[in-house]
C-alpha positions as semicolon CSV with decimal commas, in nm:
position;residue;x (nm);y (nm);z (nm)
1;M;10,986;14,216;-2,584
2;Y;11,142;14,463;-2,370
3;A;11,449;14,577;-2,150
4;H;11,609;14,804;-2,006
5;I;11,902;14,855;-1,786
6;D;11,985;15,140;-1,519
7;V;12,232;15,239;-1,292
8;S;12,109;15,419;-0,941
9;K;12,252;15,595;-0,657
10;K;12,009;15,457;-0,378
11;V;12,034;15,089;-0,354
12;S;11,772;15,154;-0,014
13;R;11,518;15,351;-0,266
14;V;11,559;15,085;-0,515
15;I;11,485;14,774;-0,238
16;R;11,227;14,960;-0,110
17;Y;11,008;15,059;-0,382
18;H;11,014;14,659;-0,448
19;E;10,960;14,544;-0,097
20;N;10,681;14,743;-0,089
21;K;10,470;14,628;-0,399
22;L;10,571;14,310;-0,236
23;K;10,410;14,378;0,079
24;R;10,118;14,461;-0,140
25;G;10,103;14,153;-0,317
26;K;10,182;14,323;-0,652
27;A;10,507;14,160;-0,674
28;Q;10,647;13,846;-0,578
29;L;11,058;13,819;-0,523
30;I;11,122;13,464;-0,729
31;D;11,542;13,472;-0,704
32;G;11,872;13,597;-0,573
33;N;12,238;13,583;-0,489
34;T;12,201;13,625;-0,140
35;A;12,377;13,423;0,209
36;K;12,038;13,367;0,351
37;D;11,808;13,171;0,200
38;L;11,505;13,432;0,016
39;G;11,239;13,292;0,263
40;D;11,483;13,395;0,600
41;M;11,570;13,791;0,491
42;S;11,399;14,069;0,631
43;D;11,389;14,424;0,395
44;R;11,693;14,494;0,626
45;D;11,914;14,161;0,536
46;K;11,833;14,231;0,177
47;L;11,929;14,616;0,244
48;Y;12,239;14,492;0,445
49;H;12,333;14,225;0,146
50;F;12,407;14,522;-0,111
51;Q;12,510;14,829;0,168
52;R;12,868;14,536;0,250
53;R;12,922;14,492;-0,121
54;N;12,920;14,873;-0,145
55;S;13,120;15,004;0,149
56;L;13,443;14,785;-0,055
57;N;13,454;15,125;-0,202
58;E;13,296;15,426;-0,053
59;G;13,393;15,688;-0,363
60;T;13,161;15,525;-0,636
61;V;12,855;15,710;-0,627
62;Q;12,668;15,513;-0,884
63;N;12,635;15,185;-0,702
64;T;12,364;14,964;-0,825
65;M;12,229;14,793;-1,120
66;H;11,845;14,807;-1,236
67;V;11,705;14,602;-1,473
68;L;11,355;14,570;-1,625
69;V;11,300;14,314;-1,828
70;S;10,925;14,314;-2,003
71;W;10,712;14,055;-2,187
72;P;10,403;14,118;-2,439
73;A;10,056;14,114;-2,223
74;D;9,933;13,833;-2,419
75;E;10,201;13,587;-2,348
76;T;10,187;13,336;-2,048
77;V;10,502;13,393;-1,833
78;D;10,581;13,157;-1,521
79;N;10,837;13,211;-1,248
80;T;11,039;12,922;-1,403
81;R;11,068;13,122;-1,728
82;M;11,130;13,464;-1,598
83;R;11,402;13,291;-1,274
84;T;11,576;13,108;-1,621
85;V;11,571;13,423;-1,809
86;A;11,727;13,633;-1,508
87;R;11,992;13,359;-1,411
88;E;12,081;13,352;-1,819
89;Y;12,133;13,711;-1,869
90;I;12,305;13,779;-1,559
91;R;12,573;13,528;-1,652
92;E;12,601;13,636;-1,968
93;M;12,651;13,960;-1,848
94;G;12,934;13,834;-1,605
95;W;12,785;13,927;-1,304
96;T;12,741;13,610;-1,131
97;D;12,927;13,660;-0,832
98;Q;12,720;14,022;-0,743
99;P;12,460;14,001;-0,455
100;Y;12,135;14,009;-0,657
101;L;11,787;14,033;-0,628
102;V;11,497;13,950;-0,896
103;Y;11,127;14,039;-0,829
104;R;10,852;13,966;-1,048
105;H;10,588;14,232;-1,095
106;D;10,228;14,113;-1,135
107;D;10,093;14,505;-1,123
108;R;10,093;14,586;-1,445
109;Q;9,900;14,408;-1,795
110;H;10,235;14,299;-1,908
111;P;10,444;14,044;-1,723
112;H;10,762;14,170;-1,664
113;L;11,078;14,095;-1,393
114;H;11,336;14,349;-1,230
115;I;11,671;14,263;-1,138
116;V;11,868;14,440;-0,885
117;A;12,252;14,392;-0,840
118;S;12,574;14,578;-0,714
119;N;12,816;14,738;-0,913
120;L;13,080;14,627;-0,737
121;S;13,292;14,311;-0,772
122;R;13,426;14,126;-0,402
123;E;13,749;14,330;-0,442
124;G;13,542;14,663;-0,421
125;E;13,625;14,730;-0,823
126;R;13,356;14,892;-1,015
127;L;13,197;14,729;-1,273
128;T;13,175;14,951;-1,612
129;L;12,899;14,933;-1,825
130;H;12,960;15,029;-2,166
131;R;12,775;15,189;-2,428
132;N;12,720;14,833;-2,625
133;D;12,597;14,671;-2,307
134;Y;12,258;14,948;-2,313
135;F;12,206;14,834;-2,685
136;R;12,280;14,448;-2,646
137;T;12,088;14,419;-2,333
138;H;11,727;14,403;-2,529
139;A;11,847;14,140;-2,846
140;L;11,997;13,910;-2,506
141;V;11,686;13,880;-2,332
142;E;11,525;13,819;-2,648
143;R;11,757;13,599;-2,749
144;L;11,769;13,362;-2,362
145;D;11,408;13,384;-2,392
146;R;11,397;13,244;-2,708
147;Q;11,632;12,928;-2,585
148;Y;11,364;12,862;-2,271
149;V;11,081;12,797;-2,485
150;Q;11,259;12,657;-2,788
151;H;11,435;12,380;-2,503
152;V;11,087;12,378;-2,287
153;G;10,941;12,235;-2,646
154;Q;11,254;12,002;-2,701
155;Q;11,166;11,846;-2,403
156;L;10,855;11,791;-2,444
157;A;10,935;11,636;-2,788
158;Q;11,209;11,415;-2,616
159;E;10,850;11,311;-2,339
160;I;10,646;11,243;-2,655
161;A;10,927;11,028;-2,856
162;Q;11,083;10,847;-2,526
163;Q;10,668;10,729;-2,438
164;Q;10,610;10,373;-2,467
165;V;10,349;10,255;-2,711
166;A;10,051;10,074;-2,520
167;P;10,030;9,719;-2,575
168;E;9,728;9,713;-2,783
169;P;9,488;9,565;-2,558
170;L;9,521;9,836;-2,308
171;L;9,368;10,110;-2,488
172;P;9,054;9,968;-2,552
173;R;9,008;9,884;-2,183
174;L;9,099;10,234;-2,107
175;S;8,924;10,417;-2,363
176;A;8,601;10,201;-2,245
177;A;8,659;10,335;-1,858
178;L;8,709;10,648;-1,935
179;D;8,396;10,671;-2,183
180;E;8,199;10,496;-1,875
181;V;8,322;10,757;-1,665
182;V;8,367;11,099;-1,819
183;P;8,076;11,156;-1,911
184;T;7,874;10,978;-1,630
185;Y;7,987;11,093;-1,303
186;K;7,932;11,424;-1,159
187;Y;8,335;11,517;-1,055
188;T;8,463;11,868;-0,996
189;S;8,832;11,814;-0,932
190;L;9,092;11,555;-1,076
191;A;9,117;11,468;-0,689
192;E;8,757;11,349;-0,750
193;L;8,796;11,198;-1,062
194;N;9,046;11,001;-1,000
195;A;8,820;10,843;-0,677
196;V;8,621;10,678;-0,948
197;L;8,892;10,571;-1,206
198;D;9,070;10,404;-0,910
199;Q;8,774;10,168;-0,940
200;H;8,899;10,032;-1,280
201;Q;9,281;10,108;-1,249
202;L;9,303;10,405;-1,378
203;R;9,471;10,726;-1,240
204;V;9,510;11,056;-1,397
205;S;9,754;11,271;-1,361
206;R;9,907;11,647;-1,512
207;C;10,258;11,520;-1,427
208;Q;10,492;11,741;-1,144
209;E;10,462;12,092;-1,189
210;D;10,781;12,184;-1,355
211;S;10,741;11,896;-1,584
212;P;10,689;11,934;-1,999
213;T;10,338;11,840;-1,982
214;Y;10,262;12,044;-1,701
215;L;10,366;12,371;-1,846
216;T;10,156;12,276;-2,191
217;G;9,834;12,168;-2,020
218;G;9,897;11,843;-2,069
219;L;9,764;11,541;-1,920
220;I;9,842;11,144;-1,891
221;Y;9,676;10,859;-1,825
222;V;9,857;10,588;-1,605
223;P;9,729;10,196;-1,544
224;L;9,709;10,083;-1,204
225;T;9,778;9,728;-1,014
226;A;9,541;9,613;-0,824
227;E;9,693;9,725;-0,519
228;G;9,701;10,103;-0,685
229;K;10,084;10,157;-0,776
230;E;10,123;10,285;-1,066
231;T;10,236;9,999;-1,396
232;G;10,296;10,006;-1,724
233;P;10,304;10,243;-2,034
234;Y;10,108;10,590;-1,956
235;I;9,908;10,756;-2,234
236;K;9,851;11,067;-2,330
237;A;9,483;11,231;-2,289
238;S;9,507;11,370;-2,647
239;V;9,564;10,981;-2,825
240;L;9,252;10,895;-2,677
241;D;8,951;10,880;-2,935
242;S;8,746;11,036;-2,664
243;Q;8,998;11,355;-2,623
244;P;8,987;11,341;-2,243
245;T;9,196;11,660;-2,217
246;L;9,224;11,929;-1,933
247;K;9,035;12,160;-2,124
248;H;8,707;11,911;-2,140
249;L;8,794;11,764;-1,829
250;E;8,773;12,158;-1,677
251;E;8,440;12,224;-1,874
252;R;8,303;11,936;-1,738
253;F;8,433;12,017;-1,390
254;R;8,179;12,362;-1,410
255;E;7,924;12,199;-1,558
256;N;7,919;11,914;-1,270
257;G;7,959;12,183;-0,979
258;K;7,601;12,347;-1,098
259;G;7,278;12,203;-0,871
260;R;7,535;11,937;-0,626
261;E;7,388;12,048;-0,336
262;E;7,095;11,766;-0,270
263;D;7,381;11,485;-0,381
264;A;7,583;11,623;-0,138
265;L;7,318;11,672;0,177
266;R;7,245;11,262;0,102
267;V;7,596;11,165;0,120
268;R;7,591;11,411;0,474
269;T;7,333;11,217;0,592
270;A;7,417;10,895;0,504
271;I;7,764;10,976;0,665
272;D;7,557;11,108;0,960
273;W;7,360;10,784;1,033
274;A;7,607;10,542;0,994
275;F;7,782;10,711;1,284
276;Y;7,436;10,786;1,441
277;A;7,286;10,411;1,434
278;R;7,616;10,224;1,566
279;S;7,990;10,277;1,644
280;P;8,181;10,182;1,357
281;D;8,593;10,127;1,267
282;L;8,651;10,255;0,958
283;E;8,600;9,926;0,736
284;G;8,246;9,931;0,933
285;F;8,189;10,272;0,829
286;R;8,257;10,211;0,458
287;Q;8,036;9,912;0,523
288;A;7,777;10,073;0,606
289;L;7,784;10,379;0,306
290;R;7,801;10,078;0,095
291;K;7,459;9,967;0,192
292;D;7,350;10,290;0,051
293;Q;7,565;10,278;-0,250
294;I;7,845;10,500;-0,140
295;E;8,149;10,374;-0,182
296;T;8,501;10,540;0,020
297;V;8,832;10,566;-0,199
298;I;9,050;10,660;0,155
299;Q;9,381;10,758;0,126
300;R;9,717;10,726;0,338
301;G;9,974;10,894;0,453
302;A;10,326;10,699;0,575
303;D;10,215;10,705;0,914
304;G;9,895;10,503;0,855
305;R;9,680;10,843;0,926
306;L;9,406;10,960;0,629
307;T;9,538;11,202;0,419
308;G;9,223;11,217;0,161
309;I;8,916;11,068;0,162
310;C;8,648;11,027;-0,162
311;Y;8,267;10,930;-0,113
312;I;8,075;10,842;-0,487
313;D;7,736;10,790;-0,478
314;E;7,690;10,527;-0,697
315;R;7,276;10,636;-0,730
316;N;7,314;10,956;-0,822
317;K;7,679;10,915;-0,988
318;S;7,777;11,226;-0,763
319;V;8,162;11,221;-0,654
320;F;8,273;11,427;-0,307
321;E;8,605;11,501;-0,143
322;G;8,542;11,499;0,209
323;N;8,641;11,841;0,256
324;S;8,400;11,983;0,047
325;L;8,123;11,790;0,232
326;G;8,262;12,047;0,561
327;E;8,490;11,992;0,812
328;N;8,289;11,740;0,950
329;Y;8,330;11,525;0,706
330;S;8,672;11,590;0,607
331;P;8,974;11,265;0,653
332;A;9,065;11,387;0,958
333;A;8,723;11,390;1,095
334;I;8,668;11,099;1,002
335;E;8,929;10,962;1,184
336;R;8,844;11,128;1,500
337;R;8,493;10,974;1,478
338;C;8,607;10,624;1,435
339;E;8,810;10,671;1,693
340;L;8,539;10,796;1,959
341;A;8,334;10,504;1,812
342;A;8,610;10,304;1,910
343;V;8,574;10,454;2,255
344;E;8,215;10,374;2,269
345;R;8,261;9,999;2,214
346;Q;8,509;9,971;2,510
347;E;8,321;10,164;2,750
348;Q;7,982;9,933;2,651
349;T;8,202;9,621;2,689
350;L;8,326;9,717;3,031
351;R;7,992;9,814;3,145
352;L;7,845;9,498;3,067
353;A;8,108;9,339;3,202
354;Q;8,089;9,495;3,550
355;Q;7,697;9,396;3,557
356;P;7,587;9,132;3,754
357;L;7,484;8,845;3,611
358;T;7,098;8,878;3,770
359;Q;7,080;9,184;3,607
360;Q;7,198;9,028;3,256
361;P;6,938;8,914;3,041
362;A;6,825;8,580;3,042
363;N;6,763;8,402;2,731
364;R;6,654;8,071;2,800
365;L;6,349;7,873;2,665
366;R;6,122;7,774;2,970
367;I;5,898;7,423;2,916
């Protein structure tokens, strides 16, 4: 790990350097201490924020601090880790009241960040960098990064320690369901796998993106109630005998993605025929597909609208998210097609009701 601190005369030149990389997609603005939200700030806003502070003491020529922090090329560093190290470095240096911006650069093999900060206090006094500040910067960021890694590891250890031990009957049930589903069905995402697991009252999850489980590439399996709500203790993938870990599932995703077009064509044809042959509502549509051995798993938002739909072809053991089959098979499209079918049913009923009795077909038994 490497760190370097420098002082610049031209804040406009420093910010323009980073903003140009940002526009070319080679940098990200991941943090800052500014008056406005970072996402709402233009290039001019960012520069003005520094110039306003620097105007408090126009006699100071070198008024901008520029810090580089770099990690080894073989290390994976996410934005949360960079942001945490940058904030702790700024706190330790006593710069928390300074206007500053933190940029992540992605234009080199090694992950690295840049901190741009004003060199003037709220009172217009210059913040003097001593010789020791230059020397201790490297040791400081190494210590802060090490503390962050240890903290994430402790969180993961606590998560494992707090994990409840599943009742004995639950583990065999989950293991049996996974042994039946994971090697048998052809899915290409966790969403498609969950569509099948839902039928076994089970769900796989990576947890929230900032959780230790997600950050370390972990995976958990959660039992569900008959209504689809999470219940009971979760089970880590590594605990199960079949080891259905994220790495193993990603290998299955790649393998299952090969040669699926014929199965996809069968599902598309069944869906189109369901609407062509009749004018079904959503439940009628699902029943029509069930006759073709295709199950549908749907998700609804808080407003009751469809937000997700998966098709499970039980004949070929293939699973498809609606969007993967094309726009006409997405949740919004299926809902729209069902609504149009409802209008057709109403119009047909109205036409029949308006026909004269003489035109209505007789169905009497003549003797």
